[in-house]
N, C-alpha and C positions, 0 to 999 in steps of 0.2 A: 296553805294551798294558794297558788296564784291563779290568776284569771284564766289561764289556759288549761287548768286542771292538772298541772304538773306540780308534784310535791317536792320540796327541797329534800335533799338526802341528808340524813343525820346519822351519827355514829355514836356508839356507847361501848363501854368496856365490860365484857362478860367473861369471867374465868380468865382474865388476863388477855383476852383476844378482842380485837376490834370487830364489831358487828355493824353491818350496814342495813338501815331500814329504808325500804322503798315503799312509799304510801301513795295510793291512787284513790280517787273519790270512790267511796262506797266499798272499799276493799280493806280488810284488816291488815294493819302493818305487821309484817312477819320479818323476823331477823334471819338473815342469810349469812352463811359462812363467807368470809372474804375470798377473793380470787387468790390463787396461789401466787406467791411473790415471784416477780420476774427474775429471770436468771441475770445475775450481774455481768456486765461487760467485762472482758479481760482488761486488766490494768493497762493504762496508757503506755507504760514502758514496755510491757510484754507485746502489745500490738505494734509498737515502733520497732522492737527487735525483729519481729516476724517480717515486717515490711522491709527492713534493712537487709535481712537475710535473703529475701526474694530479689532485691536489687543487686546484691552481691552475686547471686547465681546468674542473673542476666548479664552482668559485667563480665563474669568469667566466660560466658558464651562468646563474648567479643574478644577474648584473649587478654583481658585486663588483669593486672596484679591486684589482688584483694587481700588485705591483712586481716587476721583474726582479731578477736577481742583483746588478746594480749600483745598485739602489735607485731606478731610474727607472721611473715608471709607463708601461706599454705604451700605445700609441696606441689610439684607438677604444674605450677602456674607460671606464665611468662609475663614479662614486663610489657605494658602497652607500648606500642611503637609511637614515636613522635609523628605529628602530621607530616605527610610527605608533600613534596613540592607539587602544587596543583597543576603546574605546567607539564608535568610528566604524563598527563593523560589519565583517563578513568581507569579504575582498577576494580575488579569484581569483589563483592563483599566476601569476607573469609568465613562467614557463618555457614554452617552446614545445614541447619534446619532439620526437619524430619519429614520424610515422605512415607505415607501410608498407602499401600497399593494392594488391592484385592480384586480379582475377577474383572480385570480390564479397567478398573476405576482407580483413581489416585487422588490424594489430597496432600498438599505440601503445607507445612506449618513452620514459620520462622520462630514464633513464640508459643510453641505448643505447650510449654510448661504452665502457661497462664490459662489455657483453655481446658475444656472438658476432654475426656479421652477421645483421641482423634478417630479411633475405629468406630465409636458411636456416631460421630459426625459423618463418617464415610457410609455407614450402614443406612443413614437416613437419606442419602442422596438417591435420586431416582435410579432404579436398577436397569441395566441394559436388558435384563430378562423379562421386563414387563411387556406383555404383548397388548394388542389393541382391545382384547376382551377383558383384561384385568385392569380396571380403572382404580388405581390406589392413589387418589389425589390427597395432597396434604391439606390440612385445614388452614394453614397459613399461606396466603397468596404470595407468589414470588415475583410478580411484576413482569413476567415474560410477555404477557399480552400487551403491555404498555409499550414495549420496544418493537415488537413485530406484530404484523397484522394477523389476527386470528378470528375467524367467523364462528361464533358459537353455534350457528345452525348446522355446521358440518359435524355430524356425529361420527362418521366413519370416512376414512381416506381411501378405502378400498376401491371405490368407484372412480377415483381420480388417477389410479395407476393406468399406464398404457397396457395394451395386450402383451403377453409374454414375448412374442416375436418382435414387437416394437421396443420392448425393454432391451433386448439384445442389440437392436439397431442403435438405440441411444447410447448404450454402453460402448459400442464400437466407435461411435462418433466421439464420445468423451475420450476414449483411448487415443484416437487419432488427432483430435483438435485441441483438447484441453489439458490432458494429463502431461504431455511433454513440457508444458509451460508452468505446471503447478507442482507435480510430483508429491502431492499430499498423501496419496494412498499407495499401499502395497498392492498392486493390481492383481497378482495371482490370488492373494487372500480374498480380496473383494469380489473377484470373479466367481469364486466358489460360493460366496454368500449370495450373489445374484442368482446363481443356478438353483440354490436352495429356495430362494425367495419366490422365484417364478412358479415353483410348484406348490406354494402355499402362501399366497398374498394375504389371506385372512388371518394368519397367525404370525405375522411379522413382528419381531421385537421392535419397540418404538425407536430405538437408536438406529437400527438398520433402515427403518422406513424413512427417518429424517435424512439419512445419507443418500438413499435412493432418489428422493425428490430433489435434493441438491444436485445430484448427478444429472437428472433429467433437465433441470434448469440450465446447468452449465452447457450441456450438449446443445440445447435449443439456441442459447445465446450465440454459440459459435457458427450457426447456420444462417443463411439468408432465407428469404421467403420462398423462393423457388425450391430450395433443398428441402424445406419443411413440407411443402406440398407433396414432393416426390417421395419423401421418406415416411411421413406420418399421415398424409392425406388431409392436412389442416393448415391453416395459415400460421405464420410465425407468431403474430400477436395473440392469437387465441391460445396457442400452446404455452407461450410465456406467461400469460395470465393464469392459466390453470396450474402449471407446475410450480411457479414461484409462489403463488398463494398457498398451494398445498405444502410447499417446503417450509414456509413460515408457520403454518398451522401445525405441522409435524414437530417443529422445534419447540413450539409452545407446549404441545401435548407431552413432550418428553421432559419438560421442565428444564430447559437448557441453562437457566440461571442457577439452578440448584445442582445440576448434574456434575459429577466428577468423572464422567465417562469420556474417554478420548475419542470414541466414534462420534459422539454428539458434538464435540468441539470441532472435529474434522468437518462434520456436516455444516456447522455454522460458518466456518472459515471458507469452505467451498462455495457456500451460498453468497457470502459477501464478495468473493472474487468474481462471481458471475454477475452480480448487479452493480459492481463498483462504478461502472461507466454510465449508469443510468440513474442512480439515486442522487438526491441532493447531497452535496459534499459534507455539509455539517452533520447531517443525519448519519452518513456513512462513517464519519470520523468517530462519532459517539458509539456506534455499534461496534466498530473496530476496537475501541477502547474496552468495550464489554468483553470481546473475545480475548483481548490482552489480559484483563483481570481474571477471566476464567482460566487461562493458561497459567497465570502466575499462581492461582490457588491450587492448581494441579501439579505445580512444580515443573512445568514444561520449560520454564525459563532457566532452570538449573540443569547442568549437564548430567546425563544419566550415569556416567562413569563413577561418580562419587555417591550415587544414591542406592547402589546395590540392586538395580532393576535388570531384567533380562537384556541381553545385547540387542536383540531385535527391536524391543520396545524403546530402548534408548535412542536408536537410530531413527525410528519413525517420529519420536518426539522432537528430534533436531529438525527434521524436515518441516514439521508443523510449526515450530517456533519461528523459523526463519521466514516462512510464508507470512506469518502474523507480523513479523518485523517489516517485511516489504509492504504489506497492506497498510500498516500503521503509518509508515513514512509517506506513502503516496496520499493517503486520505488526509493526513495533517497538512500536507503541502497544498492540496486542492481546497481545503477548508481555510487556508490562511492562518492556521493555528500555531505556526512557529514550531518550536522544538517539540519533538515527540520523545517516546521512550528511547529512541536511538541515541539521544545525547546523555543518557544515564547508564550506569553500569550495575543495575540491580540483577543482571543476568550473567551467566557464564556458559551458556549453551554453545558447544562447538559447531562449526560448519558441518553440514552433512557430508558423509563420505562419498567419494567418486565411485559409486557402485551401481550396477543395474539391479532392477527388482529381482531378477533371477539369481543374483548373488546372495539374497537375503531370504530367510525363512523363520517363522516364529519359534522353531525348536532349536535354532543354532546356539551353540555353546561357546563359540569363539568368533571373533571378527575376521572376515576374509581380508586379504590384502587389497588395497585400493588399486584401481586401474590407473595407468599412466596414459593420459590423453583423453579422448572423447568417450563418453558413456551416455546413457539416457538422461543423466543429470546435468549435461553440459550447459543447457540454457539456464537452469535454476542456479547452478553453482556460479556461473558468470554474474548473474544478477545479485547473488548473495555477496560476491566479492566486492561489487560496487556498493552494496548496502553497508557492508562492514567498513569500507574505506570512508564513505561519507559520514558514517556514524562516528568514526575516530576523528575525522576532520572537524565535524560539527562540535564534538565535545571539546576539542582543543581550542576552537574559536570561542566557544562559550566561556571556557575557563580563562582564556587570555583577554577576554573582553574586547577583542579586536580581530578583524578578518586578516588572513595571511596576506603577505605581499604577493604581487602579480608573479614575481619570479618564483616564489615558493609554490604557488598554485600550479604554474606550468611544470615545474619539476615533479610535483606530486602526480600530476596527470600523466606525464611521460613515464614515470616509474610504474604507475598503475597499469597503463597500457602495455608496457613491456612485460609485466608479470602475467597479465592475462594472455598475452600473445604466446609466451613461452609455455604457459601451463595448459592452455586449451586450444587457442586458435590455430597454432601451427599444425595441429592434428586434424583440422576440419577439412571436409570435402564439400566445397560450395555447391555441388550437385545434389547434396542431401538437404532437404528443406530446413530441418532443424539447425543444421550447421550454418547454412546461409543466414538464417535469422539470428543466430548467435553472433556471427561475425558482424552483421549489419547493426545489431543493437550495441555491440561494443564500440564500433567506430562512431556511431551516432551519439552515444552517451558522452564519450570523450570529447567529440567535437562540440556538442552542446554545452558542456561545462566550460570548455575553453572559450567558446563564444560568449557565454555569460560573464566570464571573468574579464574579457577584453571589450565587451560591448560598448558601442558609442554612448549609451546611456550612463556609463560610469564616468564620463567626462563632464565637467561643468559646462563646456561649450557644445555638448551633444555630439562630440566626435570631430568637430572642425579641426582641432589640433592633433588628432590622432596621426601618427606616422603612417605614411603610405604603405610601407612594408607590412605593418600590422593590419591595415585594411585589406590588403591583398591576401594575407593568410586567412583572415576571417571569411573573406568572400569564397575562397576555395573550400573551406570547412563547411560553410553553409550549403554550397553547391553539392558537395558529396553527400551530405545528410539527406537532402531532398531527392537526390539520385537514388539512394538506397530505397526510399519509399516508393519511387516510381518503378524501380526494378522489381520489388516485391509484388506490386500490383500487376505487373506484366507477366509474371511467371505463373503458369498454371499449377505447378507443384506447390506454390505458396498459398493457394486458395484456402487451405485448412486453417491457416493462421491469420487470415485477413481480418477476422473479428478483433484480434488483438492489435494488429498493425494499425488499423484505421483509428483506433482509440488513442494512438500516440503520435498522430501527425503533428509536427512542430510548426504551428501557425506563426509563432514569433520568428522562427528561422526563415520562413518563407517571406515574411515582411522584410527582414533584413536583406535577403537576397534581392528583392525588388528594389529596395532603396539603393543598393550598390549598383544595380543595373542602370540607374540614372546616369552614372558616370562612364558607362561602358556600352554605348549604343550598338557598336558593330565590332567584329573581330571573332576569332575562333572561340575564345572563352564566352563571349556574348552569345554566339550561336548555340553553344553547348547549354548555356544557362536558359535561353529561351526555349530550347527543346524540352527541358525539364519543367519549365513553367507551363508549357502546353500539356505535359503529362499530368501535372497537378490538377489542372481544370478538367482533364479527361477522367481521372480516377476519383476526383472529389467534386462531382457535379453540383453538390449542395452549395458550393462557393458561388455559383451563379444563380441557381434556382431559388435559394432561400433569401428572398429580398427583405425579410423581416429581421434578419440578423445584421446588427450595426457593423460588426467587425467584418463580415463578408462584403458588405456594401463598400466599406472604406477600402478594403483590399482590392476590390474590383476597380475603384476609381484610381487608386495608386497604380494598378497594372496598366490602365489606359494612359495615364500621364507618363509612365516610363516608356510605353510603347511608342508614343508620339515622336520623339527624336529618332528612334530606331527606324520608324517608317519613313521619315524624311531622308535618312541616310541610305536606306535600301533603295528608295526611288532614285536618289542621285547616282547610285552605282549601277542601276539597272535601267537607265534611260527613262526615268519617270514612272516605272512600274514597280510595285511591291505587292506581294501576295499577302492578304490579310488573313490571319488564322481565324478559325471558327469561333474560338473563345473570345477573341477581340470583337468580332462582329456581334456576338451575343451580349457582351458587356456594353457595347455602344448602343445597342437597341434599348437597353434599360436606362441609358444616360444620354438623352439627345443633346443636352447642353454641352457635354464634353466633346461630342463629335464636331461641334462647330468651332473648336479651337483652330485657328488658322496656322497652317504649316509655315507661313511666312514669319510668324512670331518666333518660331524656333530656329529660323535660318541664322539669326544673329549669333546664336550659341554654338552653331555647328563647327565653326572654324577652330575655336579653342578646344572644343570637345574632341575633334579629330586629332589635334596635336597631343592632347592628353592620352587619347586612346592608343595612339601609336607607341608612345613610351610605355604605357601601362602593359600593353600586350606583350611587348618584348620582355618586360620584367616578369610577368606572370607565367609565361611559357616555360620559364626556367625554374620555378619553385612549386612544389606540391604543397598540399595542406600539411600543417604541422602535425607530426605524429603519423603521417602516411607511411605505408610500407615501402613506397617507391621514393625514397629520400634522395635528393640531389642537392649539392651545395654550390653548384656553379650558376651564378647569376650576376647580372651587371648591376652593381650597387652605385654606379656613378650618376644615375639619372636623378635629377632634382624634381620630384613630383610636385613639390609645393609651388613651383613657378608655372606649371602647366595645368594645375587644377582649375577648371572653369569657375570663375568667381560667382557666377549666377547659381551655381549648384549649392544651395544652402543646406545645412544639416537637417535631417528629418526631426520632427518634434516627437521625441521618444516618450515624453510624458503622455502625450495624446494616445499613442499606440499602446502604452502600458495600461491606460484606463480602459481602452477598447478591449484588450485581451482579458482584463479582469472581469469586465461586464459580460464578455462572451462566455467565460467559464460559469458564471452564475446563471446566465440565461440558458445555456446549454443543459446544465444539470437540473434546472427547475422544469424545463419544458420537454425533455426527451425521456420517454419510456416510463413516466410515472404511472401510467395506467396499467402497466404490466405487473407492477410490483406492489400491489396493495396500496 
């Protein structure tokens, strides 16, 4: 015995068997039968054979040639293809995988042979049939509450629903303002669900409840405060706080991280679309990645034609996947995260069909013929065309390790614009708000990408050596982009989409327009540009009122400096009088030091500026923006703009403005709307 009272274990042989004696102080030593012998592990070579066989099965799934033990290739196998030239662009994986779908839920498994039975996994997913009264929580936490805000004190969401009549108002608002720009839902089906829900809010299935609160949130986001007061009798901030919090709580309650229910994924994506302009971009990017992974787990990234699922479901999955693609691309851009899933080809989901919701129904057995021209899908399909184009271009650039040449970029943009023009825009009626928005977005995206490719910041000398013809083309492109924004704000019929339009105002394009106006103080194009500058400050009053925003303050100072030579010239042409716009007066009142700049200091520049202005206006009046529908090729190319450019007009410091724009995006997303969204 040792000091601790533990006895050593001894063994003896009795009847040919080993007996173990375990002795403890004060207790008689008793012989006990030995434990049964452990089952021997399978031999190493048998284990290796089994593993090799499994590897062979996986290789066959990739189309590889696998030889049997006797060196003979098995029948019905194909030779593995040699690596293709990476410059040919991404190609979807050939693997089929396996989709398990039951009762509106689905689970896609690439390596299902290595996992437990997929139906068992699917059955453990939260069911869409669970209502609020049946709490069947899993013992294993899924982490949903770590990603979205969830108040444990909220035991029931019933009290957070609006009244039935208000539910219908919000649904109609969603239909008018949000649905045309998202097309995530089959509205006839959802409308039936809403009709049923309003009659029994206490017994709502959890997936339907999550979708409803996402719809409420989206509808409120699309309204201003006056509309919320008139429609709901409460302020916008109060309604946003209530419904966005409830939407997050509903998603946590339904276990969205474990769910394989398409309705739950629709609710999550719709919620992210609603809050994308108010959440901190890195958080949004991470949550978008969660939605992407959930879609991938459900096989939404694979086209339904090859998965044997109903036609209706396959089409709705395409709509859902492409909205996730758009959201992922935008969030990765805002977060500065670089390449997103857009640059990989793990997916093969086709573009959604050009069909109205009325053309689809859950019981359809064959796909209807696509419409030629415009449908309810026009805006989404145009944006998806852009998404697909930039995905292909990004993949090519990544593979080639170098950006395309300027000539290639211009050709791609010309081809893209012509394709969208012939496929959609030529059928548009600009008096229809959705058609006008679709046209404006197309022109603006093309112009923006062209401006980015040719921007002075791409030049080592900040654009000082840029050919004048290129500057003229960029000036008109920028002018047209800002004009589309001003037109949208001025049209009463576009009010329903202003929530979307305001979020995409191109501040960098506005800065470029102002910088070019330094060289164009007077003339028809200068007058046109200053009218649109006036409209910008009219429809975006925060550019003046928000003095805490460094970018806005810098833009205001640039506006005043650009206005100064114009004011001098207007006074010279109107016998000493020039009318000062209200926005200039407001900006000057904030910057007393700038108002003391003497006009005499500008007089020395005016003579050269006027010579340049005369030549430039003659040239610009004969060329439209590149890609414009009103193309004319007659212009005077004999003017030497280099000799008449005012020497005092130094290039703008684009590094300074780039830093301001980046700081603005961070500041805007950190400070705006966080109190509304948990």
